[in-house]
C-alpha positions in Angstrom: 0.4 0.2 -0.1 1.2 3.4 -0.8 1.8 5.2 2.9 4.2 7.6 1.6 2.2 10.9 3.0 0.3 10.0 6.1 -1.1 13.1 6.6 -3.5 13.0 3.7 -6.6 12.0 3.3 -7.1 8.0 2.6 -9.7 7.0 0.5 -10.6 3.8 -0.9 -12.8 4.1 -3.7 -14.7 1.0 -5.0 -16.6 0.0 -8.3 -17.7 -3.1 -10.1 -15.6 -2.4 -13.0 -14.2 0.4 -15.2 -15.9 -1.0 -18.3 -17.6 1.6 -20.8 -20.3 3.1 -19.1 -21.2 6.4 -17.6 -20.1 5.4 -13.6 -17.1 4.0 -15.1 -16.1 7.1 -16.4 -16.7 8.8 -13.4 -14.2 6.7 -11.1 -11.6 7.3 -14.6 -11.9 11.5 -14.0 -12.1 11.1 -10.4 -8.8 9.4 -10.0 -7.3 11.0 -12.7 -7.8 14.5 -11.7 -8.0 13.9 -7.9 -5.4 16.2 -6.1 -3.1 13.9 -4.5 -1.2 15.9 -2.2 -4.6 16.3 -0.1 -6.0 13.0 -0.8 -4.3 9.2 -1.0 -6.7 7.0 -3.2 -6.6 3.2 -3.5 -8.7 2.0 -6.0 -10.9 -1.2 -5.6 -12.4 -2.9 -8.6 -14.4 -6.2 -8.3 -13.5 -7.5 -11.5 -11.1 -5.8 -13.8 -11.1 -8.4 -16.5 -12.2 -5.8 -19.3 -11.4 -1.8 -18.6 -12.5 0.2 -20.9 -11.2 3.6 -19.7 -7.4 4.1 -18.0 -6.4 5.6 -15.0 -3.3 7.3 -16.3 -2.6 9.0 -12.5 0.5 7.3 -11.4 -0.3 8.2 -7.5 -3.5 5.9 -8.0 -3.2 2.2 -6.4 -5.7 0.1 -8.4 -6.4 -2.9 -6.7 -8.2 -6.0 -8.8 -10.3 -8.3 -6.6 -10.9 -10.7 -9.5 -13.9 -11.2 -8.5 -17.1 -12.4 -11.0 -19.7 -10.5 -8.5 -20.0 -8.2 -6.2 -21.7 -10.4 -3.8 -18.6 -12.8 -3.4 -16.5 -9.7 -2.5 -17.0 -8.7 1.0 -14.1 -10.6 2.7 -11.7 -9.1 0.1 -13.0 -5.4 0.6 -12.2 -6.1 4.7 -9.2 -7.1 4.2 -7.8 -4.3 1.9 -9.7 -1.6 4.5 -7.6 -3.3 7.4 -4.2 -3.1 5.8 -4.9 0.7 4.0 -7.0 2.2 7.3 -9.0 4.9 4.9 -10.8 7.5 6.4 -13.7 7.5 3.5 -14.8 4.5 1.7 -16.9 5.6 -1.4 -18.7 3.3 -3.7 -19.7 3.8 -7.2 -22.9 1.4 -8.0 -26.2 0.9 -6.7 -26.1 -2.5 -6.2 -22.3 -2.2 -4.8 -23.8 0.6 -2.4 -26.5 -1.3 -1.2 -24.0 -4.2 0.1 -21.6 -1.9 1.4 -25.0 -0.8 3.1 -26.0 -4.2 4.5 -22.6 -4.8 5.7 -21.3 -1.4 7.1 -21.6 -3.0 10.5 -18.5 -5.3 9.3 -15.9 -1.9 9.0 -13.8 -0.4 11.5 -16.1 2.4 13.2 -15.2 6.1 12.4 -14.9 5.2 8.8 -17.5 7.4 6.4 -19.4 5.8 3.8 -19.8 7.6 0.8 -22.2 6.3 -2.0 -22.5 7.9 -5.6 -26.1 7.3 -7.0 -25.9 6.5 -10.9 -29.6 5.5 -11.1 -33.0 6.6 -10.7 -33.7 4.0 -7.7 -37.3 3.8 -8.0 -37.5 3.4 -11.5 -34.0 0.8 -11.8 -35.3 -1.5 -8.5 -38.2 -2.7 -10.8 -35.5 -4.0 -13.4 -34.3 -6.2 -10.5 -35.5 -9.8 -10.0 -37.1 -8.9 -7.2 -38.3 -5.5 -7.0 -40.1 -5.8 -4.1 -37.0 -6.8 -1.9 -34.7 -4.5 -3.5 -36.6 -1.4 -2.7 -37.0 -2.5 0.9 -32.9 -2.9 1.0 -32.4 0.2 0.2 -35.2 2.0 2.4 -33.3 0.1 5.1 -29.6 0.1 4.7 -28.9 3.1 2.3 -29.7 5.7 5.5 -26.2 3.9 6.8 -24.4 6.2 4.5 -23.2 9.3 5.9 -23.5 11.1 2.4 -25.2 10.2 -0.8 -23.7 12.0 -4.4 -26.8 12.4 -6.9 -26.1 13.1 -10.4 -29.2 14.9 -10.8 -31.8 16.9 -8.9 -34.2 13.9 -9.6 -32.3 11.5 -8.6 -32.1 13.2 -5.3 -35.7 14.1 -5.5 -36.4 10.1 -5.6 -34.2 9.1 -2.8 -35.5 11.6 -0.5 -39.5 10.9 -1.4 -39.5 7.1 -2.2 -36.3 5.9 0.5 -36.9 9.0 3.0 -33.1 9.9 2.6 -33.1 13.0 4.5 -32.2 16.0 2.4 -29.4 17.1 4.0 -27.1 13.9 3.7 -27.2 14.2 -0.1 -25.5 16.4 -2.6 -26.3 16.8 -6.4 -23.1 17.3 -8.0 -23.0 16.6 -12.2 -21.1 14.4 -13.9 -18.4 16.2 -15.9 -17.4 15.9 -19.8 -14.0 16.6 -20.8 -13.4 19.7 -23.4 -13.2 19.0 -27.1 -12.0 22.1 -29.3 -14.0 20.4 -32.6 -17.2 21.2 -33.8 -18.9 23.4 -36.5 -20.4 26.7 -35.2 -23.5 26.2 -36.3 -26.1 23.8 -37.3 -27.3 24.8 -41.2 -30.0 23.3 -42.9 -29.1 22.7 -46.6 -31.7 21.8 -49.2 -30.1 18.4 -50.4 -27.8 17.8 -47.7 -26.8 14.6 -46.4 -27.5 15.1 -42.9 -25.8 13.1 -40.0 -27.5 11.7 -36.7 -25.9 10.0 -33.8 -26.4 8.1 -31.2 -23.9 7.0 -27.8 -25.0 4.5 -25.6 -25.8 0.4 -24.9 -28.0 -1.4 -27.0 -30.2 -2.3 -24.0 -33.8 -1.9 -23.4 -34.1 0.8 -21.2 -32.1 3.3 -23.9 -35.3 3.1 -26.4 -32.9 2.6 -29.3 -36.3 0.8 -31.4 -38.4 4.0 -31.1 -35.2 6.2 -32.7 -35.1 3.5 -35.5 -38.8 3.8 -36.1 -38.6 7.6 -35.8 -35.9 8.0 -38.7 -37.8 5.7 -40.7 -40.7 8.2 -40.8 -38.1 10.5 -42.3 -38.3 11.8 -46.1 -35.0 13.9 -46.0 -31.7 12.4 -46.6 -29.8 10.8 -43.9 -27.0 8.9 -42.3 -27.8 7.5 -38.5 -24.9 5.8 -36.3 -25.9 4.1 -33.6 -22.6 3.6 -31.5 -22.2 0.9 -28.5 -22.7 -2.3 -27.9 -25.0 -4.7 -26.0 -27.5 -7.1 -25.9 -30.0 -5.8 -28.3 -27.8 -5.5 -31.5 -29.2 -8.5 -33.1 -33.0 -7.7 -32.3 -32.0 -3.8 -33.6 -30.2 -5.3 -36.9 -33.4 -7.1 -37.4 -35.5 -4.1 -37.2 -33.3 -2.4 -39.3 -33.7 -4.9 -42.0 -37.4 -4.8 -41.7 -38.1 -1.3 -42.3 -35.3 -1.0 -45.3 -32.9 1.4 -43.5 -29.5 -0.9 -44.5 -28.6 2.1 -46.2 -29.2 4.4 -44.0 -29.0 3.7 -40.0 -25.5 1.8 -38.9 -24.7 -0.1 -36.0 -21.1 1.0 -35.5 -20.1 -1.1 -32.4 -18.4 -0.3 -28.8 -15.4 2.7 -29.2 -12.8 3.9 -26.6 -13.4 7.6 -28.4 -17.5 7.5 -29.8 -17.3 11.1 -31.1 -14.0 10.8 -33.2 -15.0 11.1 -36.8 -18.9 12.4 -35.6 -17.8 15.7 -34.7 -20.1 17.1 -37.8 -22.8 15.3 -36.7 -26.1 17.4 -37.0 -28.3 16.2 -34.3 -27.5 13.8 -31.5 -30.9 11.5 -30.6 -31.7 10.3 -27.6 -34.6 7.3 -27.1 -33.9 6.5 -23.3 -37.0 5.5 -21.3 -35.3 7.3 -18.4 -32.1 8.3 -17.4 -30.2 9.3 -14.1 -27.9 12.0 -15.4 -26.6 10.9 -19.3 -23.3 11.6 -19.6 -23.3 11.2 -23.6 -25.7 14.5 -23.5 -22.9 16.7 -21.9 -20.3 14.6 -24.1 -22.2 15.9 -27.4 -22.8 19.3 -25.9 -19.0 20.0 -25.7 -18.9 19.2 -29.4 -21.8 21.7 -29.9 -24.0 19.3 -31.4 -27.5 19.9 -30.3 -30.0 16.9 -29.0 -33.1 15.5 -29.1 -34.8 13.4 -26.7 -38.0 12.2 -24.9 -39.1 13.9 -21.6 -38.9 11.1 -19.2 -37.8 10.6 -15.6 -34.6 11.4 -14.8 -31.9 14.3 -15.2 -32.2 15.1 -19.4 -34.3 18.2 -18.8 -31.4 19.4 -16.6 -28.8 18.9 -19.7 -31.6 20.0 -22.6 -32.5 23.6 -22.3 -35.4 23.9 -25.0 -34.5 25.8 -28.1 -30.9 26.4 -26.9 -29.2 23.3 -27.0 -31.9 20.8 -28.3 -35.4 19.5 -28.0 -37.5 17.6 -25.9 -40.6 15.4 -27.4 -43.3 14.1 -25.0 -42.9 10.2 -24.2 -43.1 8.0 -27.0 -44.6 10.4 -29.5 -42.5 8.6 -32.5 -44.5 11.4 -34.8 -43.7 14.2 -32.6 -39.7 13.0 -32.5 -39.5 13.2 -36.3 -41.0 16.1 -36.3 -38.6 17.6 -34.1 -35.7 16.1 -35.9 -36.6 18.0 -38.9 -37.0 21.6 -36.7 -33.9 20.7 -34.9 -32.5 20.5 -38.5 -34.0 24.0 -39.0 -33.7 25.5 -35.9 -29.8 26.8 -36.7 -28.4 26.4 -32.9 -25.8 28.5 -32.4 -23.0 25.5 -31.8 -20.3 27.6 -30.7 -22.3 29.1 -27.6 -23.9 25.3 -26.8 -19.7 24.3 -26.5 -19.3 27.3 -24.6 -22.3 26.8 -22.0 -21.3 22.9 -21.5 -18.3 22.9 -20.6 -19.3 26.0 -18.0 -21.8 23.7 -16.6 -20.3 20.5 -16.6 -16.4 21.2 -16.5 -14.2 18.5 -15.0 -12.4 21.3 -12.9 -16.3 22.7 -11.7 -16.8 18.6 -10.6 -13.9 18.0 -8.7 -13.9 21.0 -6.6 -17.2 19.9 -5.4 -16.3 16.8 -4.9 -13.4 17.6 -3.1 -15.2 20.2 -0.9 -17.5 17.6 0.5 -14.8 14.9 0.9 -13.0 17.5 3.0 -16.1 18.2 5.1 -16.7 14.7 5.7 
């Protein structure tokens, strides 16, 4: 263990993986930008067999537990905590948070426990095998945390209303996005132009990719639509593309380390999610000046999209309305330079880290 500066605040940061995903990206940003003159961080990954993000900060110690599931990780985590003697244990995923909440009494008194919530718990819990049991576990054991970081106001309200978490034990800290100088200054509607649309996300049911494919299938204008990401719905989505005869217009581009590379000139970012905690990809699109079209659904989407300034919101599941919003978005002449500037100001890494470090110091 790294003990070169014992006066630093020791943090054990625990995550299930650092595979591709919003929570995993947060872990990488946290580790790569934390002030290591003040904080000493040991990153514990339950299973790091397929890392997607890279931890470049040489001061971060990384330990791979090599466990198949969080369920089997308690003894290994306790061993690390006993040796490292942290002041703070920081967990980063909903099921991991529940697990550590249940077993908090097994750890030494005096350690502060922080959870970062990455989903809307009341909705996400319905996707578990036993929603009733899962909800009861969250209600009982989330209260054991000293503090909970929420990505969005909606997420905070969900925890307070449905799980009786005191608001003063929560803090809203939006995810950050790295700055990117690329992108056009305005969106322009040119007759006969081949428009470019992009979606970045998991090919999973909750992301609603299928309704985006249906919506673009209603368009009569020329376009190419690139869907970047991997997931278990890939075959079903390709079948739908084939059925709608959109093979020459809609492309499943697979998972990419830098999904926006080569897509900086996209005219619109399309989001089809049925719910979102706080979608990082909207901020990533915004830092390139790409306006977004999304459904008005539970979660933090409307904390990112300002109607008419950086995108358009559509009533949930209104596919005709979504197709119309795409056409309106193309003719709206969004000021892409302003979108870039506003996104950088609202969701910078420096701003996120300043809030996180202030909270850690207070605890």
